[in-house]
Each structure stands twice: as C-alpha cells, then as structure tokens.
ROSE-4610 file (N, C-alpha, C; in Angstrom, 1 decimal, always signed):
// ROSE-4610
residu = [M/M/M/P/P/P/T/T/T/I/I/I/V/V/V/L/L/L/C/C/C/R/R/R/P/P/P/L/L/L/H/H/H/A/A/A/S/S/S/G/G/G/M/M/M/A/A/A/L/L/L/L/L/L/E/E/E/A/A/A/R/R/R/H/H/H/D/D/D/V/V/V/T/T/T/L/L/L/R/R/R/Q/Q/Q/L/L/L/A/A/A/R/R/R/P/P/P/G/G/G/P/P/P/A/A/A/E/E/E/L/L/L/E/E/E/A/A/A/A/A/A/V/V/V/P/P/P/G/G/G/A/A/A/H/H/H/A/A/A/V/V/V/L/L/L/V/V/V/G/G/G/L/L/L/E/E/E/K/K/K/V/V/V/D/D/D/A/A/A/K/K/K/L/L/L/L/L/L/D/D/D/R/R/R/A/A/A/P/P/P/E/E/E/L/L/L/K/K/K/V/V/V/V/V/V/S/S/S/R/R/R/F/F/F/G/G/G/V/V/V/G/G/G/Y/Y/Y/D/D/D]
num = [1/1/1/2/2/2/3/3/3/4/4/4/5/5/5/6/6/6/7/7/7/8/8/8/9/9/9/10/10/10/11/11/11/12/12/12/13/13/13/14/14/14/15/15/15/16/16/16/17/17/17/18/18/18/19/19/19/20/20/20/21/21/21/22/22/22/23/23/23/24/24/24/25/25/25/26/26/26/27/27/27/28/28/28/29/29/29/30/30/30/31/31/31/32/32/32/33/33/33/34/34/34/35/35/35/36/36/36/37/37/37/38/38/38/39/39/39/40/40/40/41/41/41/42/42/42/43/43/43/44/44/44/45/45/45/46/46/46/47/47/47/48/48/48/49/49/49/50/50/50/51/51/51/52/52/52/53/53/53/54/54/54/55/55/55/56/56/56/57/57/57/58/58/58/59/59/59/60/60/60/61/61/61/62/62/62/63/63/63/64/64/64/65/65/65/66/66/66/67/67/67/68/68/68/69/69/69/70/70/70/71/71/71/72/72/72/73/73/73/74/74/74/75/75/75/76/76/76]
x = [+92.1/+90.9/+91.3/+91.0/+91.4/+90.7/+91.5/+90.9/+90.9/+89.6/+89.4/+89.3/+90.2/+90.0/+89.2/+88.1/+87.1/+87.4/+87.8/+88.1/+86.9/+85.9/+84.7/+83.4/+82.3/+81.1/+80.8/+80.5/+80.0/+78.6/+77.9/+76.7/+76.0/+74.8/+74.1/+74.1/+74.0/+73.9/+75.3/+76.4/+77.7/+78.1/+77.6/+78.0/+77.3/+76.0/+75.3/+76.0/+76.6/+77.3/+78.5/+79.2/+80.4/+80.1/+79.1/+78.6/+78.1/+77.6/+77.0/+78.1/+79.4/+80.4/+81.0/+81.1/+81.6/+83.3/+83.7/+85.1/+86.1/+85.6/+86.4/+86.1/+87.1/+87.0/+87.1/+86.1/+86.0/+86.5/+87.3/+87.8/+87.3/+86.2/+85.6/+86.2/+86.7/+87.1/+86.2/+86.2/+85.4/+86.4/+86.7/+87.7/+88.8/+89.6/+90.8/+91.9/+92.6/+93.8/+95.1/+96.1/+97.2/+97.6/+97.7/+98.2/+97.1/+95.9/+94.8/+94.8/+95.0/+95.0/+96.3/+97.4/+98.7/+98.5/+97.8/+97.6/+96.7/+95.7/+94.8/+95.3/+96.2/+96.7/+97.6/+98.3/+98.9/+98.1/+98.5/+97.5/+96.5/+96.2/+95.1/+95.5/+94.6/+94.7/+94.1/+93.2/+92.6/+92.4/+92.5/+92.2/+91.4/+90.2/+89.4/+89.4/+89.9/+90.2/+89.4/+89.1/+88.4/+89.5/+89.8/+90.7/+91.9/+91.9/+93.2/+94.3/+95.6/+96.7/+97.3/+97.8/+98.4/+99.9/+100.8/+102.2/+103.1/+104.4/+105.2/+105.3/+105.2/+105.1/+103.9/+102.8/+101.6/+101.9/+102.3/+102.5/+103.4/+104.5/+105.4/+104.9/+103.8/+103.1/+102.2/+101.9/+100.9/+101.7/+102.4/+103.2/+102.3/+101.0/+100.2/+99.2/+99.2/+98.3/+98.4/+97.1/+97.1/+96.3/+95.4/+94.4/+94.4/+94.6/+94.2/+93.3/+92.1/+91.0/+90.6/+90.6/+90.0/+88.7/+87.7/+86.4/+86.0/+85.2/+84.8/+84.5/+84.4/+84.1/+85.2/+85.5/+86.4/+87.9/+88.9/+90.2/+91.2/+92.4/+93.5/+94.5]
y = [+127.6/+126.7/+125.6/+124.3/+123.3/+123.4/+123.0/+123.1/+121.8/+121.4/+120.1/+120.4/+119.6/+119.6/+118.4/+118.7/+117.7/+117.6/+116.4/+116.3/+115.8/+115.3/+114.7/+115.1/+115.2/+115.6/+114.4/+114.8/+113.8/+113.6/+112.5/+112.4/+113.6/+114.0/+115.2/+115.3/+114.0/+114.1/+114.3/+113.9/+114.0/+115.5/+116.2/+117.5/+118.5/+118.0/+118.9/+118.9/+117.7/+117.7/+118.6/+118.5/+119.5/+120.8/+121.2/+122.6/+123.2/+122.3/+122.8/+123.2/+122.8/+123.1/+124.5/+125.2/+126.7/+126.7/+125.6/+125.5/+124.9/+124.6/+124.1/+124.9/+124.9/+125.6/+124.5/+124.6/+123.6/+124.1/+123.4/+123.7/+122.6/+122.9/+121.9/+122.0/+120.9/+120.8/+119.8/+119.9/+119.0/+118.2/+117.0/+116.1/+116.7/+117.2/+118.0/+117.2/+117.8/+117.3/+117.4/+116.7/+117.0/+118.3/+119.2/+120.5/+121.4/+121.1/+121.8/+121.3/+120.0/+119.5/+120.0/+120.0/+120.5/+122.0/+122.7/+124.2/+124.2/+123.3/+123.4/+123.0/+122.1/+121.5/+122.2/+123.3/+124.0/+124.6/+124.2/+124.7/+123.8/+122.8/+121.8/+120.9/+120.5/+119.5/+118.1/+118.1/+116.9/+116.9/+115.7/+115.8/+114.5/+114.6/+113.5/+113.3/+112.2/+111.9/+110.7/+110.6/+109.6/+108.8/+109.1/+108.4/+109.4/+110.5/+111.4/+110.7/+111.0/+110.3/+111.1/+110.4/+111.1/+110.5/+111.4/+110.9/+111.8/+111.6/+112.4/+113.8/+114.1/+115.6/+116.2/+115.7/+116.2/+116.4/+115.3/+115.5/+116.5/+116.7/+117.8/+119.1/+119.3/+120.7/+120.9/+119.9/+120.0/+119.6/+120.4/+119.9/+119.9/+120.5/+120.5/+119.5/+118.7/+117.5/+116.5/+116.1/+115.1/+113.9/+114.1/+113.1/+113.0/+111.8/+111.6/+110.5/+110.6/+109.6/+109.4/+108.2/+107.8/+107.2/+107.7/+107.1/+106.5/+105.5/+105.0/+103.4/+102.8/+101.2/+100.3/+99.3/+98.3/+98.7/+98.1/+98.3/+98.3/+98.8/+98.9/+97.9]
z = [+118.1/+117.7/+116.8/+117.1/+116.2/+114.8/+113.7/+112.3/+111.8/+111.2/+110.6/+108.9/+108.2/+106.8/+106.4/+105.6/+105.1/+103.7/+103.1/+101.6/+100.9/+101.6/+100.9/+101.8/+101.1/+102.0/+103.1/+104.2/+105.1/+105.1/+105.7/+105.7/+106.5/+106.2/+106.8/+108.3/+108.9/+110.4/+111.0/+110.2/+110.8/+110.5/+109.3/+109.1/+110.2/+110.6/+111.5/+112.8/+113.2/+114.5/+114.4/+113.3/+113.2/+113.1/+112.3/+112.1/+113.4/+114.3/+115.7/+116.6/+116.3/+117.3/+116.8/+118.0/+117.7/+118.2/+118.5/+118.9/+117.8/+116.7/+115.6/+114.4/+113.5/+112.1/+111.1/+110.2/+109.1/+107.8/+107.1/+105.8/+104.9/+104.1/+103.4/+101.9/+101.3/+100.0/+99.2/+98.0/+97.1/+96.4/+96.9/+96.3/+95.7/+96.5/+96.2/+95.4/+94.6/+93.9/+94.9/+94.7/+95.6/+96.0/+95.0/+95.3/+96.1/+96.0/+96.6/+98.2/+98.3/+99.7/+100.4/+99.7/+100.4/+100.8/+100.0/+100.3/+101.5/+101.8/+102.7/+104.2/+104.2/+105.5/+106.4/+106.0/+107.0/+108.1/+109.4/+110.6/+110.7/+110.0/+110.3/+111.5/+112.3/+113.3/+113.0/+112.1/+111.6/+110.2/+109.3/+108.0/+107.8/+107.2/+106.8/+105.3/+104.9/+103.5/+103.0/+101.7/+101.1/+100.3/+99.0/+98.3/+98.1/+98.9/+98.5/+99.2/+98.7/+99.1/+100.2/+101.4/+102.4/+102.4/+102.0/+101.9/+103.0/+102.9/+103.6/+103.4/+102.0/+101.6/+102.2/+102.3/+102.7/+104.4/+105.1/+106.4/+106.8/+106.1/+106.3/+106.3/+105.5/+105.4/+106.5/+107.5/+108.5/+109.9/+110.4/+111.7/+112.9/+112.8/+113.9/+113.7/+112.7/+112.4/+113.6/+114.1/+115.1/+114.6/+113.7/+113.2/+111.6/+111.1/+109.7/+109.7/+109.0/+109.1/+107.7/+107.3/+106.0/+106.3/+105.4/+105.6/+104.2/+104.2/+102.9/+103.2/+102.1/+102.3/+101.6/+102.1/+101.6/+102.3/+101.7/+102.3/+101.2/+101.5/+100.6/+100.9]
C-alpha cells in the first residue's frame, strides 16, 4: 500500500480526499525538523513538504520514493 508523508496540514477538502482513500497510508507530521522527517520517509512513496529541506541525505533514506511535492506560495 502506498505511503504518503504530509509535513504540513492540507486544506480540509484535500485532507478529506486523502482520508477517504483506503488504498493509501498517511503519515502526518507537524512541521518536522530534519531528524523527524528523515525518520518518517523510509518506506514512503510520496512526500508533501512546505519549507522542509529535501536533500540527498533525505532521498537516500527513501529508496521507494516516487513523488516529492512542495506546496505553498511564491518561489525559491
């Protein structure tokens, strides 16, 4: 079963869509620091980040990862 790591709360309508799915596992974090995020990604297939840093060290811990998505406003 695919696992999605959420680093920030989504809008209620987005959360409702994800929570209605019984074919995915959600791991919800509350603005994790680097160590907490690194501990949460093994086995994850998708990670949705806000301002969390995604670097080679994080990606090495998540060999099954297929999607990294950043949501927010503006650009880097």
